[in-house]
ROPA-621714 format. One record per residue: x, y negated, z of N, C-alpha, C in turn. Coordinates in nm, 4 decimals, padded with zeros to 6 digits. Layout:
X_Y_Z_X_Y_Z_X_Y_Z
...
end
This chain:
00.0843_00.1212_-00.0007_00.0001_00.0002_00.0002_00.0877_-00.1239_-00.0009
00.0657_-00.2120_-00.0960_00.1492_-00.3314_-00.1078_00.0776_-00.4557_-00.0569
00.1436_-00.5340_00.0231_00.0828_-00.6568_00.0764_00.1657_-00.7795_00.0439
00.2337_-00.7763_-00.0710_00.3233_-00.8854_-00.1039_00.2498_-01.0192_-00.1224
00.1199_-01.0165_-00.1463_00.0466_-01.1409_-00.1705_-00.0346_-01.1874_-00.0514
-00.0211_-01.1173_00.0636_-00.1056_-01.1569_00.1770_-00.0602_-01.2932_00.2303
-00.1597_-01.3768_00.2635_-00.1282_-01.5128_00.3106_-00.2223_-01.5441_00.4269
-00.1772_-01.6279_00.5178_-00.2695_-01.6736_00.6210_-00.3555_-01.7880_00.5644
-00.4550_-01.8310_00.6403_-00.5486_-01.9306_00.5889_-00.4806_-02.0639_00.5574
-00.3873_-02.1070_00.6396_-00.3176_-02.2332_00.6148_-00.2414_-02.2292_00.4848
-00.1755_-02.1156_00.4630_-00.1001_-02.0970_00.3398_-00.1961_-02.0980_00.2202
-00.3085_-02.0256_00.2333_-00.4067_-02.0205_00.1247_-00.4617_-02.1606_00.0938
-00.4853_-02.2402_00.1981_-00.5378_-02.3745_00.1776_-00.4347_-02.4606_00.1047
-00.3096_-02.4543_00.1498_-00.2016_-02.5301_00.0859_-00.1891_-02.4893_-00.0589
-00.1934_-02.3584_-00.0816_-00.1826_-02.3055_-00.2168_-00.2960_-02.3561_-00.3040
-00.4187_-02.3563_-00.2481_-00.5354_-02.4082_-00.3188_-00.5170_-02.5537_-00.3572
-00.4609_-02.6320_-00.2666_-00.4380_-02.7740_-00.2929_-00.3338_-02.7911_-00.4066
-00.2316_-02.7060_-00.4051_-00.1307_-02.7097_-00.5103_-00.1917_-02.6807_-00.6479
-00.2806_-02.5822_-00.6526_-00.3478_-02.5461_-00.7785_-00.4359_-02.6594_-00.8278
-00.5002_-02.7299_-00.7336_-00.5804_-02.8465_-00.7728_-00.4913_-02.9488_-00.8438
-00.3705_-02.9685_-00.7905_-00.2786_-03.0653_-00.8495_-00.2207_-03.0151_-00.9813
-00.1919_-02.8859_-00.9882_-00.1248_-02.8314_-01.1074_-00.1868_-02.6963_-01.1452
-00.3049_-02.7007_-01.2120_-00.3735_-02.5760_-01.2468_-00.2905_-02.4863_-01.3387
-00.2027_-02.5475_-01.4204_-00.1215_-02.4688_-01.5118_-00.0290_-02.3751_-01.4323
00.0340_-02.4292_-01.3286_00.1214_-02.3489_-01.2443_00.0412_-02.2359_-01.1770
-00.0766_-02.2684_-01.1294_-00.1633_-02.1691_-01.0669_-00.2020_-02.0586_-01.1641
-00.2349_-02.0976_-01.2857_-00.2719_-02.0020_-01.3905_-00.1575_-01.9024_-01.4134
-00.0362_-01.9551_-01.4279_00.0807_-01.8692_-01.4532_00.1087_-01.7773_-01.3346
00.0902_-01.8328_-01.2123_00.1109_-01.7523_-01.0913_00.0115_-01.6355_-01.0871
-00.1165_-01.6670_-01.1070_-00.2172_-01.5614_-01.0975_-00.2057_-01.4603_-01.2111
-00.1625_-01.5067_-01.3263_-00.1416_-01.4152_-01.4373_-00.0329_-01.3137_-01.4023
00.0742_-01.3632_-01.3431_00.1840_-01.2755_-01.2991_00.1359_-01.1821_-01.1880
00.0627_-01.2383_-01.0930_00.0123_-01.1597_-00.9789_-00.0806_-01.0486_-01.0286
-00.1620_-01.0776_-01.1293_-00.2535_-00.9763_-01.1828_-00.1740_-00.8617_-01.2458
-00.0614_-00.8942_-01.3081_00.0236_-00.7912_-01.3688_00.0951_-00.7083_-01.2627
00.1448_-00.7766_-01.1588_00.2311_-00.7132_-01.0587_00.1551_-00.6401_-00.9485
00.0319_-00.6797_-00.9219_-00.0408_-00.6248_-00.8086_-00.1376_-00.5161_-00.8518
-00.1682_-00.4301_-00.7569_-00.2651_-00.3251_-00.7862_-00.3786_-00.3360_-00.6864
-00.4854_-00.2625_-00.7151_-00.5993_-00.2563_-00.6213_-00.6649_-00.3924_-00.5996
-00.6937_-00.4210_-00.4732_-00.7688_-00.5415_-00.4365_-00.6948_-00.6700_-00.4724
-00.5630_-00.6722_-00.4520_-00.4869_-00.7942_-00.4828_-00.4903_-00.8227_-00.6325
-00.4791_-00.7177_-00.7121_-00.4893_-00.7345_-00.8580_-00.6232_-00.7899_-00.9008
-00.7300_-00.7381_-00.8372_-00.8647_-00.7863_-00.8679_-00.8815_-00.9323_-00.8291
-00.8296_-00.9687_-00.7105_-00.8395_-01.1066_-00.6649_-00.7658_-01.2003_-00.7601
-00.6500_-01.1582_-00.8065_-00.5721_-01.2408_-00.8999_-00.6468_-01.2575_-01.0306
-00.7115_-01.1494_-01.0795_-00.7886_-01.1574_-01.2032_-00.9073_-01.2515_-01.1887
-00.9768_-01.2453_-01.0727_-01.0906_-01.3349_-01.0498_-01.0433_-01.4801_-01.0440
-00.9293_-01.5046_-00.9786_-00.8747_-01.6407_-00.9692_-00.8405_-01.6921_-01.1089
-00.7828_-01.6045_-01.1890_-00.7468_-01.6390_-01.3267_-00.8716_-01.6742_-01.4069
-00.9755_-01.5938_-01.3960_-01.1031_-01.6207_-01.4644_-01.1582_-01.7570_-01.4224
-01.1590_-01.7793_-01.2913_-01.2120_-01.9053_-01.2386_-01.1320_-02.0240_-01.2903
-01.0013_-02.0119_-01.2837_-00.9145_-02.1219_-01.3327_-00.9377_-02.1491_-01.4796
-00.9462_-02.0435_-01.5595_-00.9603_-02.0643_-01.7034_-01.0933_-02.1297_-01.7381
-01.1936_-02.1152_-01.6503_-01.3218_-02.1825_-01.6729_-01.3224_-02.3266_-01.6234
-01.2371_-02.3555_-01.5235_-01.2406_-02.4902_-01.4631_-01.1310_-02.5841_-01.5138
-01.0310_-02.5293_-01.5799_-00.9246_-02.6133_-01.6356_-00.9741_-02.6888_-01.7591
-00.9110_-02.8028_-01.7865_-00.9456_-02.8712_-01.9104_-00.8897_-02.7896_-02.0270
-00.9511_-02.8036_-02.1461_-00.9004_-02.7293_-02.2629_-00.7512_-02.7513_-02.2881
-00.7028_-02.8741_-02.2658_-00.5611_-02.9035_-02.2854_-00.4726_-02.8243_-02.1860
-00.5181_-02.8211_-02.0601_-00.4420_-02.7485_-01.9586_-00.4400_-02.5983_-01.9894
-00.5529_-02.5467_-02.0293_-00.5645_-02.4044_-02.0600_-00.4724_-02.3687_-02.1777
-00.4735_-02.4520_-02.2800_-00.3879_-02.4298_-02.3960_-00.2396_-02.4308_-02.3552
-00.2033_-02.5292_-02.2735_-00.0656_-02.5402_-02.2242_-00.0267_-02.4157_-02.1439
-00.1145_-02.3715_-02.0550_-00.0868_-02.2530_-01.9712_-00.0694_-02.1286_-02.0577
-00.1556_-02.1130_-02.1580_-00.1458_-01.9957_-02.2465_-00.0158_-01.9979_-02.3264
00.0226_-02.1183_-02.3725_00.1494_-02.1304_-02.4476_00.2676_-02.0968_-02.3577
00.2658_-02.1508_-02.2333_00.3757_-02.1229_-02.1401_00.3854_-01.9767_-02.1054
00.2710_-01.9117_-02.0908_00.2731_-01.7698_-02.0524_00.3296_-01.6816_-02.1648
00.3161_-01.7271_-02.2882_00.3720_-01.6513_-02.4004_00.5242_-01.6602_-02.4052
00.5779_-01.7707_-02.3510_00.7220_-01.7923_-02.3582_00.7975_-01.7409_-02.2378
00.7300_-01.6727_-02.1469_00.7968_-01.6235_-02.0247_00.8769_-01.5008_-02.0536
end
């Protein structure tokens, strides 16, 4: 069982605030987390990715997708 992504609430809140400021960075993080994690953590990362891709502006989404291709 892997818990590499477990965070306390303060950490999660800070992380949420960071994503608000830079959704592109959040998108790339969750995309990587979805690849690297299994089970529940993988599902959570996929849900976060879905949510971000619906709430980001089209320009941000395009930028995030381009950056993820060049990793």
